[in-house]
LOTIFI-727589 format. One record per residue (C-alpha): chain; residue number from 0; x, y, z. Coordinates in pm, 1 decimal. Last residue first. Layout:
['A',NUM,[X,Y,Z]];
...
This chain:
['A',313,[4322.0,658.4,1756.0]];
['A',312,[4109.1,885.9,1971.2]];
['A',311,[4133.8,1168.8,1716.8]];
['A',310,[4016.0,932.5,1443.0]];
['A',309,[3717.3,834.3,1654.5]];
['A',308,[3606.7,1192.8,1703.2]];
['A',307,[3667.6,1286.3,1338.0]];
['A',306,[3470.7,985.1,1213.0]];
['A',305,[3181.0,1061.8,1447.1]];
['A',304,[3173.8,1425.4,1333.4]];
['A',303,[3159.5,1313.1,969.4]];
['A',302,[2882.7,1068.2,1059.7]];
['A',301,[2689.8,1362.5,1210.6]];
['A',300,[2744.3,1596.7,913.8]];
['A',299,[2521.1,1401.2,674.4]];
['A',298,[2223.0,1343.0,905.1]];
['A',297,[2256.5,1700.0,1031.5]];
['A',296,[2236.8,1846.4,680.7]];
['A',295,[1939.0,1632.4,575.9]];
['A',294,[1727.9,1723.8,877.9]];
['A',293,[1839.7,2086.2,845.5]];
['A',292,[1706.3,2105.5,490.3]];
['A',291,[1366.1,1977.7,597.7]];
['A',290,[1366.7,2206.4,903.2]];
['A',289,[1448.0,2506.9,683.1]];
['A',288,[1151.0,2422.3,455.6]];
['A',287,[885.8,2388.4,728.8]];
['A',286,[795.1,2758.1,728.5]];
['A',285,[741.5,2723.7,352.4]];
['A',284,[431.4,2517.2,425.7]];
['A',283,[251.5,2834.6,530.5]];
['A',282,[128.0,2824.4,892.3]];
['A',281,[-188.7,2645.5,1002.4]];
['A',280,[-51.9,2611.1,1354.3]];
['A',279,[-118.8,2238.1,1374.9]];
['A',278,[59.6,2161.2,1045.1]];
['A',277,[361.0,2378.1,1132.8]];
['A',276,[392.7,2224.6,1480.3]];
['A',275,[361.2,1865.6,1355.2]];
['A',274,[622.9,1916.5,1082.6]];
['A',273,[863.7,2080.0,1327.9]];
['A',272,[810.1,1793.9,1572.8]];
['A',271,[912.0,1543.4,1307.7]];
['A',270,[1235.8,1728.7,1224.7]];
['A',269,[1394.3,1676.8,1568.0]];
['A',268,[1717.8,1876.2,1597.7]];
['A',267,[2077.6,1753.1,1635.2]];
['A',266,[2356.2,1987.0,1752.5]];
['A',265,[2283.0,2003.4,2126.3]];
['A',264,[2240.1,1633.3,2200.5]];
['A',263,[2514.0,1542.7,1953.1]];
['A',262,[2792.2,1731.0,2130.7]];
['A',261,[2652.0,1676.2,2480.0]];
['A',260,[2681.0,1297.9,2444.9]];
['A',259,[3034.8,1335.0,2306.8]];
['A',258,[3127.5,1544.9,2609.3]];
['A',257,[3004.8,1265.9,2838.1]];
['A',256,[3225.9,1008.5,2667.0]];
['A',255,[3530.4,1240.8,2676.6]];
['A',254,[3498.7,1282.5,3052.4]];
['A',253,[3653.5,1617.5,3144.9]];
['A',252,[3318.4,1756.8,3248.4]];
['A',251,[3168.5,2100.2,3319.7]];
['A',250,[3387.1,2331.7,3106.6]];
['A',249,[3434.9,2059.0,2844.6]];
['A',248,[3059.7,2091.9,2789.4]];
['A',247,[3153.1,2380.5,2559.2]];
['A',246,[3176.8,2125.5,2276.4]];
['A',245,[2796.9,2113.2,2263.1]];
['A',244,[2788.4,2486.0,2192.4]];
['A',243,[3033.6,2451.6,1904.1]];
['A',242,[2854.7,2149.7,1762.0]];
['A',241,[2525.9,2337.1,1773.8]];
['A',240,[2680.7,2644.8,1613.9]];
['A',239,[2804.9,2413.6,1338.4]];
['A',238,[2448.8,2289.9,1282.7]];
['A',237,[2321.4,2648.2,1270.9]];
['A',236,[2578.3,2739.7,1003.9]];
['A',235,[2504.2,2421.8,808.6]];
['A',234,[2135.5,2505.9,815.1]];
['A',233,[2192.4,2859.5,688.8]];
['A',232,[2429.6,2736.5,416.5]];
['A',231,[2172.0,2480.9,301.4]];
['A',230,[1910.1,2754.4,266.5]];
['A',229,[2151.9,2963.6,62.4]];
['A',228,[2244.0,2662.9,-151.6]];
['A',227,[1874.1,2594.9,-208.0]];
['A',226,[1865.4,2935.2,-377.4]];
['A',225,[2035.4,2763.7,-671.3]];
['A',224,[1717.8,2572.8,-750.7]];
['A',223,[1446.5,2613.6,-488.0]];
['A',222,[1241.8,2326.9,-630.9]];
['A',221,[1507.4,2065.6,-551.4]];
['A',220,[1480.2,2027.4,-173.3]];
['A',219,[1106.1,2088.4,-166.5]];
['A',218,[1045.7,1834.0,-442.8]];
['A',217,[1272.0,1581.5,-271.9]];
['A',216,[1067.6,1606.3,50.2]];
['A',215,[932.8,1250.3,66.4]];
['A',214,[1255.5,1117.2,-81.2]];
['A',213,[1487.8,1308.6,150.7]];
['A',212,[1296.1,1228.3,469.4]];
['A',211,[1234.0,863.3,379.9]];
['A',210,[1588.0,801.1,250.4]];
['A',209,[1726.6,950.3,572.7]];
['A',208,[1492.9,741.3,785.1]];
['A',207,[1607.7,428.7,601.7]];
['A',206,[1968.8,523.1,672.6]];
['A',205,[1900.8,572.3,1043.3]];
['A',204,[1709.9,242.2,1062.1]];
['A',203,[2016.9,68.7,916.2]];
['A',202,[2238.9,241.2,1173.9]];
['A',201,[2003.4,128.5,1453.1]];
['A',200,[2009.6,-231.0,1333.3]];
['A',199,[2388.3,-237.2,1285.8]];
['A',198,[2455.3,-77.4,1625.2]];
['A',197,[2222.6,-329.4,1785.5]];
['A',196,[2363.0,-633.0,1603.6]];
['A',195,[2718.6,-552.8,1711.3]];
['A',194,[2599.2,-567.0,2075.4]];
['A',193,[2469.7,-925.3,2052.6]];
['A',192,[2668.7,-1069.6,2342.6]];
['A',191,[2554.9,-783.3,2563.7]];
['A',190,[2197.5,-913.3,2552.4]];
['A',189,[2291.4,-1260.9,2673.9]];
['A',188,[2524.0,-1142.5,2948.6]];
['A',187,[2301.6,-865.1,3081.3]];
['A',186,[1967.3,-1051.0,3083.3]];
['A',185,[1747.7,-850.9,3320.1]];
['A',184,[1931.8,-518.5,3294.7]];
['A',183,[1974.2,-531.8,2916.0]];
['A',182,[1610.0,-637.0,2877.1]];
['A',181,[1492.2,-354.1,3103.0]];
['A',180,[1706.1,-99.4,2916.0]];
['A',179,[1551.8,-203.4,2583.3]];
['A',178,[1194.3,-201.0,2712.1]];
['A',177,[1236.5,133.2,2892.1]];
['A',176,[1372.3,302.4,2579.8]];
['A',175,[1121.9,132.9,2347.1]];
['A',174,[832.6,260.2,2564.3]];
['A',173,[970.3,610.1,2628.2]];
['A',172,[1092.4,712.5,2282.1]];
['A',171,[860.8,631.6,1991.0]];
['A',170,[545.4,517.9,2170.2]];
['A',169,[558.7,747.9,2472.6]];
['A',168,[692.1,1055.1,2296.3]];
['A',167,[453.8,989.7,2007.3]];
['A',166,[156.3,990.1,2245.7]];
['A',165,[281.0,1304.6,2420.4]];
['A',164,[331.3,1474.0,2083.8]];
['A',163,[-16.6,1381.9,1962.2]];
['A',162,[-185.7,1500.5,2281.2]];
['A',161,[6.2,1829.5,2285.2]];
['A',160,[-52.9,1923.0,1922.0]];
['A',159,[154.2,2243.3,1952.9]];
['A',158,[13.8,2573.0,1828.2]];
['A',157,[252.4,2848.7,1727.5]];
['A',156,[171.1,3219.0,1757.9]];
['A',155,[420.6,3427.4,1561.0]];
['A',154,[599.5,3719.8,1729.6]];
['A',153,[926.9,3572.8,1603.4]];
['A',152,[1157.2,3534.9,1903.0]];
['A',151,[910.6,3566.0,2192.3]];
['A',150,[634.5,3373.7,2016.7]];
['A',149,[890.8,3112.1,1919.3]];
['A',148,[1007.1,3064.0,2275.9]];
['A',147,[648.7,3060.6,2406.1]];
['A',146,[555.1,2782.6,2160.6]];
['A',145,[874.3,2568.3,2204.1]];
['A',144,[885.1,2537.8,2583.8]];
['A',143,[564.0,2357.4,2684.8]];
['A',142,[532.2,2109.5,2398.9]];
['A',141,[912.9,2061.5,2393.6]];
['A',140,[962.2,1966.8,2760.2]];
['A',139,[929.0,1593.4,2698.8]];
['A',138,[1178.5,1625.4,2412.1]];
['A',137,[1426.1,1790.2,2651.0]];
['A',136,[1406.8,1500.6,2896.3]];
['A',135,[1398.4,1210.8,2649.0]];
['A',134,[1705.9,1336.9,2464.0]];
['A',133,[1901.5,1406.3,2781.5]];
['A',132,[1817.4,1056.9,2907.5]];
['A',131,[1924.5,891.6,2581.6]];
['A',130,[2245.2,1096.5,2555.6]];
['A',129,[2344.7,1011.6,2914.1]];
['A',128,[2279.1,641.4,2857.6]];
['A',127,[2482.3,653.4,2535.8]];
['A',126,[2793.9,794.8,2700.7]];
['A',125,[3023.9,829.7,2399.2]];
['A',124,[3202.0,589.1,2169.1]];
['A',123,[3130.9,803.9,1859.4]];
['A',122,[2913.0,527.1,1715.4]];
['A',121,[2715.9,519.1,2041.1]];
['A',120,[2688.8,898.4,2050.5]];
['A',119,[2569.8,891.5,1689.1]];
['A',118,[2300.1,642.0,1788.7]];
['A',117,[2207.5,849.9,2095.0]];
['A',116,[2129.5,1149.5,1865.8]];
['A',115,[1878.2,960.3,1647.0]];
['A',114,[1575.3,1095.9,1833.7]];
['A',113,[1664.1,1451.9,1735.2]];
['A',112,[1706.1,1693.2,2024.8]];
['A',111,[1438.5,1954.2,2087.7]];
['A',110,[1340.7,2225.0,1836.8]];
['A',109,[1393.5,2595.9,1907.0]];
['A',108,[1669.3,2647.4,1650.2]];
['A',107,[1462.1,2484.5,1377.7]];
['A',106,[1165.5,2709.9,1457.4]];
['A',105,[1382.4,3019.8,1424.4]];
['A',104,[1481.3,2901.8,1077.4]];
['A',103,[1115.9,2848.0,991.9]];
['A',102,[1031.4,3204.4,1093.6]];
['A',101,[1309.2,3332.7,867.9]];
['A',100,[1186.7,3109.6,584.7]];
['A',99,[829.0,3231.2,626.4]];
['A',98,[899.1,3603.3,612.8]];
['A',97,[1180.3,3826.9,729.9]];
['A',96,[1546.1,3878.1,646.7]];
['A',95,[1632.4,3540.1,496.5]];
['A',94,[2000.0,3473.0,567.8]];
['A',93,[2076.9,3713.7,852.6]];
['A',92,[1727.2,3726.3,1001.1]];
['A',91,[1698.7,3347.5,1004.2]];
['A',90,[2053.7,3321.2,1135.2]];
['A',89,[1953.5,3541.8,1428.7]];
['A',88,[1639.2,3337.5,1504.2]];
['A',87,[1823.2,3004.8,1485.6]];
['A',86,[2110.3,3132.4,1698.2]];
['A',85,[1868.3,3258.6,1963.5]];
['A',84,[1695.3,2922.3,1971.6]];
['A',83,[2030.3,2742.3,1992.8]];
['A',82,[2140.4,2971.7,2276.4]];
['A',81,[1821.9,2904.4,2479.3]];
['A',80,[1658.3,2570.1,2401.2]];
['A',79,[1924.2,2308.0,2343.1]];
['A',78,[2192.5,2477.7,2552.5]];
['A',77,[1960.7,2525.6,2851.6]];
['A',76,[1833.8,2168.3,2832.6]];
['A',75,[2189.5,2036.7,2819.6]];
['A',74,[2296.6,2247.1,3118.6]];
['A',73,[1996.1,2146.5,3332.0]];
['A',72,[2025.4,1777.0,3248.3]];
['A',71,[2397.3,1780.8,3326.5]];
['A',70,[2327.0,1953.8,3657.2]];
['A',69,[2090.1,1671.0,3746.9]];
['A',68,[2391.0,1439.9,3789.8]];
['A',67,[2254.2,1148.1,3994.0]];
['A',66,[2006.3,1088.9,3711.2]];
['A',65,[2292.0,990.4,3481.0]];
['A',64,[2421.9,724.4,3721.1]];
['A',63,[2069.4,593.6,3762.7]];
['A',62,[2050.7,550.1,3385.3]];
['A',61,[2378.1,354.3,3381.8]];
['A',60,[2248.9,128.4,3660.3]];
['A',59,[1927.3,80.3,3461.6]];
['A',58,[2118.4,-84.2,3177.1]];
['A',57,[2301.2,11.3,2856.8]];
['A',56,[2336.7,-117.4,2496.4]];
['A',55,[1980.6,-245.3,2451.4]];
['A',54,[1861.5,114.9,2457.0]];
['A',53,[2027.7,175.7,2119.0]];
['A',52,[1823.3,-96.5,1951.5]];
['A',51,[1500.5,22.8,2114.8]];
['A',50,[1557.8,385.6,2011.3]];
['A',49,[1631.1,288.7,1649.6]];
['A',48,[1335.2,52.1,1633.0]];
['A',47,[1108.6,326.5,1771.3]];
['A',46,[1243.1,571.3,1512.2]];
['A',45,[1172.0,318.1,1237.2]];
['A',44,[818.3,270.4,1370.5]];
['A',43,[772.4,652.2,1366.1]];
['A',42,[906.4,694.3,1011.6]];
['A',41,[696.2,413.2,863.9]];
['A',40,[463.8,640.3,664.8]];
['A',39,[778.7,786.6,499.7]];
['A',38,[913.2,457.7,362.1]];
['A',37,[700.7,448.1,45.9]];
['A',36,[759.6,818.9,-16.2]];
['A',35,[1131.7,762.9,29.5]];
['A',34,[1136.9,496.0,-239.0]];
['A',33,[928.1,719.7,-466.4]];
['A',32,[1194.6,987.4,-437.2]];
['A',31,[1427.5,787.1,-662.5]];
['A',30,[1705.1,1029.0,-758.7]];
['A',29,[1682.4,1251.6,-449.9]];
['A',28,[1621.0,976.4,-195.8]];
['A',27,[1887.0,754.8,-353.5]];
['A',26,[2141.1,1036.7,-345.4]];
['A',25,[2079.0,1091.3,24.7]];
['A',24,[2103.2,716.6,91.7]];
['A',23,[2435.1,700.1,-94.2]];
['A',22,[2575.4,992.6,104.5]];
['A',21,[2463.0,824.2,425.2]];
['A',20,[2614.6,491.0,314.5]];
['A',19,[2952.4,653.1,259.7]];
['A',18,[2930.3,833.2,595.2]];
['A',17,[2830.0,511.4,772.0]];
['A',16,[3143.0,325.7,665.2]];
['A',15,[3252.5,185.2,1000.8]];
['A',14,[2897.4,139.6,1125.4]];
['A',13,[2789.6,-42.0,811.3]];
['A',12,[3097.7,-265.9,804.6]];
['A',11,[3037.2,-331.7,1173.5]];
['A',10,[2802.9,-614.8,1074.0]];
['A',9,[3110.1,-825.4,995.9]];
['A',8,[3173.5,-853.6,1369.0]];
['A',7,[2865.3,-1066.7,1418.6]];
['A',6,[3070.3,-1382.9,1421.7]];
['A',5,[3304.6,-1227.3,1676.2]];
['A',4,[3015.6,-1134.9,1903.1]];
['A',3,[2881.4,-1490.3,1882.2]];
['A',2,[3226.0,-1628.8,1965.2]];
['A',1,[3243.5,-1405.5,2272.4]];
['A',0,[2910.3,-1553.8,2381.7]];
């Protein structure tokens, strides 16, 4: 089995150079948006593949270990929904004043964790089981937390497609998560021997998702001209706030792996839920613009954060 792992070692070229590939995928989506438009209908299957691949890297014992620390769940959920929501609303006022873009910025801050967060935790040598459980928990709360938060912060009534979100939660996160962990628990030696394949598969899915998001929304990204720089600045500011808040986990744990899980859990936001909320609420499409920009920003900054974390370890 060690020989199999060694033979698969070449697959780490993608993981080790993810930032380069991310920049290339972003450029591809902008230059050839048709590629992203072709991939966009497959976003949910790609997310399911990503979750399944990551879930093959830990077992039920690791999950039980996470569940024995409910305080971590409480802290992560608080950081994701309270200070990040406030930061989103304040940055919306600061950068856009009022109107659709300001409302959209508040929406970004109130979103749950992006499904790809455990992948970045894996690449950053963090506690993947913790990241996966935190992700599933705050995403499950999203239909009940996001609307009242946004009403409080913006005065705008948001409708959440509860049935659709629950279905997507099950198919995109819960089912592949349980399936992957079950396989790892049932066949630990055999599954562990293919670990390089899982990081490669999830990284490839990540890049395809980036091409899909950028390509399908290339018009939105480019139509704003120079003002796009203002929108980008707002998203980068919120993303950095997320990293800063996630780094505060050092006050509750000295474990570097756990802190890495908090870092990406708090800083990454789920674009798909923003699209569903805007469509269901009948709001102007411009409300979705900050979430589109944030999706691209976080997918570019995350590999940078991973590289910095790993470099510091070395």
